[in-house]
N, C-alpha and C positions, 0 to 999 in steps of 0.2 A: 370446882372444889378439888378434883383429883390433881389437877396441875399445881394448885397452891400446896397441897400435901407433899407432892413429889419435890417441888422447889424447896420446901422446908426440910425435908429429909436430906436433900443434896447439900443444903447449907450446913446441916448438922455434921455430915460426914466431912465436908471441907474443913469445918472447925476441929474435928477430931484429928484430921491429918495435920493441921497447922500446930496443934498441941504436941503431937508426936514429934513434929520437927523441932519445936522449942525445947523439948526435953531430950533431944538427941536420940530418940528411938528410931526415927526415920531421917534420912538425908533431906536436905532442902529441895523443894520443887519450885518450878516456875508456876505461875498462876494457871497456865493452860495445862501443864502436867497434872497439877493437883485436881483440876476440874475433871480431866480425863479419868484419872484413878477413881475419884469420888463416883462418877457416873458409872464406872464399870463395877465397882463394889455395890452400888445401888441396884443395878440390873441383875447381878447374881442374886441378891436378897429378894427382889421382886418376883423373879421368875424361876427360882430354884424349885419351889413346890409344884408349880405346873410342869416343870421339866421332869420332875420325878414321876409325876402322873403319866406323862406321855411314855415314860420308860416302863410303866406298869409297876412302879415301886411305890411303897407307902412312905409317908413322912415320919419314919421312926427316928429316934435320937441319933442313931448311927448315920442315917442318910442326911439328916440336917447337918451333923458334924462334917460330912464330906463337902457341903457347901461352905462351911466355915473354913475348912482347910483350903479350898480354892481361893478364898479371899486372902488367907494368909500367904499363899503362894504368890498371889498377885503383888503383895507388898514386900515379899522377901528380898528381892534384888535391891530395894532401897533402904534396908535396915543399915543403921550405923554399926560399924564393927567396934566392939567393946575392947 
């Protein structure tokens, strides 16, 4: 069951990346690059709260936004220049 949910979320993230490519928000990726970026974004999402707990931090809005910022930084080098 967990494997199916993980694969579904990964598929959804790949879909978002493809959409962002189509509307020129992100540069085009190879299938391998897209998969790697999707996996990395999913890992951040899955493990951010446990990571905060290991650090002794609470999942406040500010701490959750730090995780969002990390995913943004992951995608930043691939943004299309307007």
